[in-house]
N, C-alpha and C positions, 0 to 999 in steps of 0.2 A: 740518656736515649736511652727511647723506653723501643723496646723491641719483641717481638710476636714470634712464638714460634710457629702456629698453625694460623694456614687461610681460611676461609670461612665454610671453604669443604669438609677440611679436617676438624672444623669445630661442630659441624652437622654430624662428622662418624663418629665423633666422640662421645655425641650425646646419644648419638646412638647405640652405642656398645653400653652406656651406662644407665641412661634409661632419661626420662623427664627430669628436665631443667628448667629451676625457675626462674625468671628473669631476676637479676641483683636491681635492689630498692635505690634508689637514689639518698636517703637518708635513711637511717636504720629506724627511727620510731618508733611504732611499738613491736614490732617485729623485727630481734635481735641479731635473727639470721638466718639467712636463707635453704632450707635443708633442702638437698638434690638428691638424685640418685636413683633408681632400684628398689622401694622400703620395702624390701624382702627379707626373711632372716638369712643371715649368709649374706649377705650380696652390702657393695658399698652405700652407708649413705656420708654426704659430705655437710658439713657445715661449713658455709661461710658467712664471716663477719667484717664489716665495715671499721677498719682499723686506723693508725695513724697512716699517712700518706708518705712515704721514703721509698727507699733502692734498694737495689740488689747490692751495691756497692758502698752506701752509706757507712759512714764508720760512727758516726757518734749522733744517735746512738746507733749500734748495728742490729738492724730487723733481725738477725738470725740471734746474738746473742746475748741481746741488753732487753728485750724483750721475751717472755717468756707465757703462750696461749695452752692451758690447760684444760677439758671438759671434760664434768661428771657424768658419765650418763648412765642412768638406773633404769631399770626392765621391769618387766611389769611382778615379776620376784623377789624384786627389791635387791637382787647385786646390784653391784655397783662397778663399772669401769671409769678411771682414771686415765684419760689420754689426752698422749700429746699433739697439738697444733704445730701450725708453722705459718712463717710468711709466704705469699704468693702471688707476691707485686698485684699488676693488674688482672688475675684470673684465668687470663687466657694466654701465659707462655711471656707475657711483658714484663722484666725487672723492677721497671717502679709503678707503684701504684699503693693501695689503700684494701687490696685482700687479703685475711686474714684466715686461713682454714684446718677442719681438724676432720680426718679421716675416721670413720667407725666401721665396725663391722657387728652387727646386732646379733645375738647368740640365742633371741627368742623371739617367739611373734608375738605382737601386743603394742601399749602403748610406752613409751620410751617418755623420759622426761629426761633433758641436759640442763647444767651448770655451767656457764663459764667461767675461767679464773683467767684473767690477763693483766700480767704484772711488769711491770719496769725496771731497770735496776741495773748496774755493771756487772756484767755475767751471769741474772738472773738465771739465763737459759737453763743453763749444766746445774742447776743446784736443785738439790732435792729436796729443799726445804719449803712447802707448801706456803710459807710468813717471810720469806725473799723476797725483796723490794717491796714496791707500793701497787696498787692497784690503780688502773685506767682503763681508759677510754671504755668499751663495753664489759665490764669487768663483773659480773653480778648477771650479764645477760643471763636468762632461763626461757627454756620453751617448752613444745613436746613434741612428738612426730609418731605416728600409726606403722607396726609393722608386717606385714602379711607375714603367714607361713611360708615356708621352704617352697621353693619348688622342683621338683625330683627330678623334673627334666632340664634342670640350669645347665648351661655348658661346665666340664670341668669339674673343676673343685667346689662351684657353687653351688652346687646340689648334695655334697657331703657336709661343708662346714669344715671348719675348723679343723688342722693335723695336728692330733696333738702325742704329748709322752703319755702313758698308762701303766706305768711297771711292768714291760712286757719287751720281747726284744724286734715288738714290732711298733712303729707307731698308728695313731687309728682317726681316721676322724670322726667327730661328734656322732652325727649322725649318718655316717657310713660307714664301710668297712676297714679291715687293719690295710697296711699299705705297705709294699716290697718295693724296694727303690732299685730302678734299671737305668740308669743317668748318663748323661756325656762330660767328663770332668775338662774337657778342652771347648775352644778354647779358654783359658779362664780369663784371658782380655775379650771376652763376648762384647763386652760394653764399650771396646775402641772401634765403634764404628762409624763411617764417614762422615755417614748420615745425618748423626746427632749434631745440636750445634754445638760449638765450641769447644770441637775435639780435633785439634789442628794435628796430632799424630797419631790420629786416627789409621789403623791398619787393612781395616773391615769393610770389606762393600758386600759380601753374600749375595755375591752378582749369582751365581749359579741357584741360587735361591730367589730369583725377582721372579721367575713363573709359578713361582707357587704360591706368591698372593695372589688373595681374590678380589673379585667386587665385592664391597662387603665390608672389610679388612681394614682397619684403621690404618693410619698414613698420615703422614706433613708435609709439607715444602713438595709441592705438587709430586709426589712419587718418593721422595727421599728415605720413610722408611718401610719401601716395600720388600728391599735386600734381607732388613733381621725379620722380620715381619713373616715373611714368605720361610725362613728358617725354621721359624718355630714353625710353622703349619708345616713342614715336610718330618720334624721331629714327632710333634705330637700324632702324623696319621703315622708314624713306625710305633706310637706307644712308648717313646721316650719319655720318661715323667720325670727328668730332674737335669736340670742345666746349672751348670760350677763356675761362679763368675767372680770378678775382683773388682767393687768399683773404686777402688783407689790403689792403684800400681805405680804411684811416685815411685822413685827408683827402684824399681823393683823389675823383672825380666823384660814386662814391656814397654814401661813407662807411658801407657798413653790412653789412659783412662783414670778419671777421676770427676766429681761432682763441682769440682769451685770454678767460680767465675774467674780465676785467676788478679793478676801475673801468676803464672806457676815454671819453675825450672823442672823439667820431668825428671832429670837426675836427682832430684831432691835438693832443697836445701832451707835451710832456716828462716829464709826470707820470702820464704811463699805464702802467698795468703791462705791459709787454709779456715779462714775462720769466714768466707764471705759465697755463700755459694748460688750455680747458675740456676736459677728457674726455669727458662726455656730447655734446657738437657732435663732437666729435672720431671717435668712434664712430660718430653717424651720419653724416658727413663718408666715413668709410669706408665705411660699406652703397653711398652714393651712387655712389662710384668702383670698385667692385666691379663693379655692377652697370651701370655703364657698360661695363666692361671685356667682362663677359658677354655685352652689347649691341653688341661689336665699334667701342666708341667710346674714342677716344684721347684722355688727361689734358692739355689744354696748358695747366702750370700759371706764371702770366703773377705773377710774386715780389714788381712793385714798379710804380706806375703814372708817367703825365708830372708830376702836381701836386706844387711843390716840398714839401707837409708829409706827402704820403705818401713821399717820397723821404727827408724830415729824420724820419719815423717811429724808425726803428730808426737809434741810433747816431750820429744827426743826419747821416746818410746815408754814414756809414763803415763799415768792416768788424770793429763792438766787438760787447762780448758778445751784446747782441740781436738782432741782426742773426745773427752764426753761431748762435744760438741756433733763430732764427724758421730757418734752413736745415734744421739737425739736424734738428728736428722733423717740418717736413714731410719730409724724408729717410727717416725711422725710421720713420715712418707710415705712406706711400705710397708708397715709390719700389721696394716688391715686386711693385706690377704691372707688366704685361708691356709694356704701349704707352703713354710717355708724354714729355716733355719740360720741361726748366727752361727758364723766361724768365726773364731778370735783372730787365725792367722792361719797359714799357711807353714808349714815345717814351724813351728810355733821354735824350737830349739837349736833350729841354723843358722849359722851367718851370728847374728845377735841372738843369744840364747834368751829370749824372752823370762824362762823361768816359771814352776808351776803359778807360786804366789802373786805372781804379776798378772798370771793368766786368768786366775780365780779373782783379781782385783777387777779386772776388767768383764770379768764374765757376771759379777755383782752387780755392777754398775748397770748393764742393759738389762738383765732380769728385771732392777728396780724401776727401770723409763718404758721397758714395753710391758703394757698390760695386758697383753694376749699372753706371754707366758709360750713364748714361742720356743723350740728345741734352742740348747744351746751346743756348739763342740768344740774340739778343737784338732788341729793336725801337727801333726809327727813328724820327721825326717827320717829315713832309714827301712830299713827290710823287716824291723822288729817293734813292735811299739814297748817295749821295755824296755827300759825305765820309765820312757815319758810318759806312757800313757795312768800310769802306777796311782800317781795323785793324785787323778782325777775319780778313782773308784769310789763310790759311794757318795758321791760330793752332790747335792741338789741341784747346783746348779746346772749340770752336765746331763742331756738327755741322751745322747747317741755319739758313738764315737765317729772319728775322720782316721782312721789308719793308711799310712802307705808303705805298700812293699814294692818297693822301687827296683822297676824288671823281675818281681819276682811274682811268684803265683799264690802268696801266702798256703802254701803246703795243700795245695789242693781241698780247701775247706777246713783243714785240720786247726789251723790260725782261729777262724770262725767258729769252730766249737769250743776250744781253750776259753778265747773272751769273754763266750757266751756263758762259761762256768764261771770263769774270775767277777765278772759283773755282779754276777746273779749273786755267788757267794759274798759278796761286796755289801751285798743288799741293797741290791737298784740294778735289777735287769737291764740291761741297756741293748739298741739297736745295732748291729756290728758291723760298723758301715766302710767298706774297704774302698775310698777314695781317688787311689792310687797306687796302681800295678802293673801289671805288665802293660809295655804300648801296642797297641792294637794298630798295626798296619792293613793295608788293602789285603796283602797276601795269606795273615793269617789269623783270620777270623774263624776257620773251623777250629783252629789250635783252641783260638780263644773260648768255644761254646764248649770244647772241651775241658781245657785245661779251667778255665775261669768260672764262666757262667754260671753250668752248673752245681757244679762242687759248690760253687760258695754259695748259690739258692737253695741248694740241699743240703747244708748245713746250718742252713738258719741265718744268712747272713742277707746281706745287700750292699749294692756293687755298682761304681761309677766308670766310666772307661777311659784309660787313659789313651788320649790319637796322640801318634807318632807325628803328626806335624804342631803338635802343642799350640804356640802365640798366631802360625800361620793357617790354621785350621778355616779354611772359607767354604768348602762345601763338603754336607753330613752325607752327601748322597753314596760318597766312597767308600762307607760303612754300612752298607746299607743289611748285609748280614749279619752284622752283629746285633743290629739294632732288632730285625727282626728275631734273631733267636734268643736272646734275652727278653725280647714279650714273650715268647714261645714258652720259654721256663718259667715266667710269670704270669699265665693266661694259663697254664698247668695248674700253678699255685693256686690262685686265686677261684678258678670253676671245679675245683676238683677236690682240695684240702682244706682241711682245718689248721692252715698251715699254723696259726696263732698259740694253737695248743699241743701240738708237735716236738718232739725234739730230737738229734742226733742218734740217729744206731745204727754206723756200721758194722759191728758188733754183730748183729745177729745176718749178716751177709757172711756167706762161705762160699769153697768153688775156685776156679779158674780167675774169676772175674774180680775176687776179691781181692786178690791179689795187686790189683790193679789201683793203686791211690786216688784215680781221680772219682772208682765207685762210689756211689753213697747211699746212705739208707736213711730220710726222715718218717720217722713212725709214731702217729700215738695209739701207743702197744692196745693190739686186743680190737684194733677201729681198721685203724688206716694205714696202709704202708707205702710208700714212693720209692722208687729202688732206682738208682740211675746207673748206668753199665754203657762204661765208655766207650767197650769192644764186648759185646753182648755174645759174640762167637763163643765165648771162652767158656761158657758156662757159668750157673752159682743157683745156688740156694739162699731161700730165706727160713730164718728159726720162729715157727709161728710155734712154738711151746707154749707162750703165753696165750693164745688164740683159740676159742671156742668155736666149732660149727662151721656153716661155710662163706666163704669167701667168693669174689668174684673178682676176677684177673683183665687187664685189658694193657695192650702195648701202643707207648705213646713215642712219636716219631718228633725228634726234638727238630729236625730240619725242616717238617712242613708245619707244624704247630697242631698233627694231628692226631687221634687215634686211627690205629689199625687193627683189621680184624674182629671178629664183633666178640663181645665181653663172653669170659672160659670162668665157669662156676664148681667149684671145687671143693673140700672139705681141709682144715686144717691139718696140718700134720707137722713134726716137730722141726723138719727139716723135709719143706718144699721145694721143688724144684721147679725152676720159672720157665722152664719150655727154651723152644728152640723160639728166637725173635722172627720179624718179617725178615724180607730180603731188603737192602743188604743186611743179613748178620753181623757181619765185621765192623759195621756203624755202629754209632752210639743211640742206645736205646732205653726208653722209660720205662719200666712196669707197675702201674697203680696196684695195689692190693686191696679191697676193702669189705668190710662184714657185707655180705649180701643182704639184703631188706627180706 
């Protein structure tokens, strides 16, 4: 039975978001693919082919497993990208049809050429051998299209391009700045949304955010998408720039989100059908992910969770057909987005311990399939990353950390500083991401600012906030103070510091405030210093013996995101008294000291 995810109004909305869409021809003829999308650098280009008529529930052949679409895109400089495609039903959310698609994000303006390889054979989709299977239907189809220069005014990440590992403690946008993560770690079952097709166990409605949906925003099902789209609007408005989620939590904590068409036992079972995908649901996920990117929200895909039934759900925790297909489908459908990462597993070493070697094999397969080389990580359990993360240091398959300090605060930045050094000493400096630390409640947001936000960021790290409601988080507005204080810290760094060139230097601080472990110094010696004082009334001095000449000082309010008082110019001394802060002096304050022009 054919199902459609969208009514005509929603198709119009989707077209408005994506750009122009060329009607699908009835027969391929001399036009092997329909090219759609806004043809600009860093915007998604979609190629749609007419292939075999089939259904998302067919078993022989299985359209997801027994066909493989790969398209090679060659850009004006001669660089090529080998991009996986997918079966897309009727192209409008229906599970039956003959539409096969590939989504590609060009990284150059100019003429792009493409050539499709479409092959069939038993389980050919999960094979990395390009000669596996037999050519069929539109195999060899080729064409070209032209891409305009990037739009510097495009929304969200579309203006900066792909977020990449560049050998530093911060990821960087190809055509933009370095990036500091300040995101939401909950709810991990963000995709357990009742408005999605075939989500019977979904517990989320995000009803408190329906009012945040605006006319012109995407939707489906006559209002079914408004809650989750509104939630992203709210998070984006508070500059929350990352969301953590599980696309498959069968047998896990929530047991309420998965991409499969079914039948599925949410508790986990070897009899679950994990090789047929729900096209309607995945198109709805794509609408949500696209909107998140346009709101500046990074996609943190967590591909397994701690519970043994979840880890066993795919191939009994091995790298078999089910797991390979799951990775391929997530990559083919969603890797075109500019800012995301693949997290192999939440708490990989808890419950059923996957072990470092198995995690590395999983990462290697993902790296082989993903044409964009998005960052890969893995999450550990407990309050100390040792020894769980040591096996991944220096390994080129891993580009960021994902650390848990369960109910802890990671030593007020000391752990961030320690692991920055460890990764650098291993020859591959990594962004140090604290992805699960002390719970945030409505009542401890000021403490989180002082204990976690500023100590973590001014130690050169990144943070996702662990919310006390966990699976049941419905309204993000109750944590507004936390979102704002995290944004104020990021804004201070992004607008005033070459933070990607700076190092922690807490040893430069002396005086009573220096005895407070929350106090921090991030510095580019002789040029710029950022000092966080958790209680500025205690008084502090900064060692500027390595600095020469005149400097200027400003006080920044972490509670408002504003500078207070005029700049003060002074001559550097061996011990420079930071002076008296603005009112109230017993609160936390940040001192910015930089060389005077």
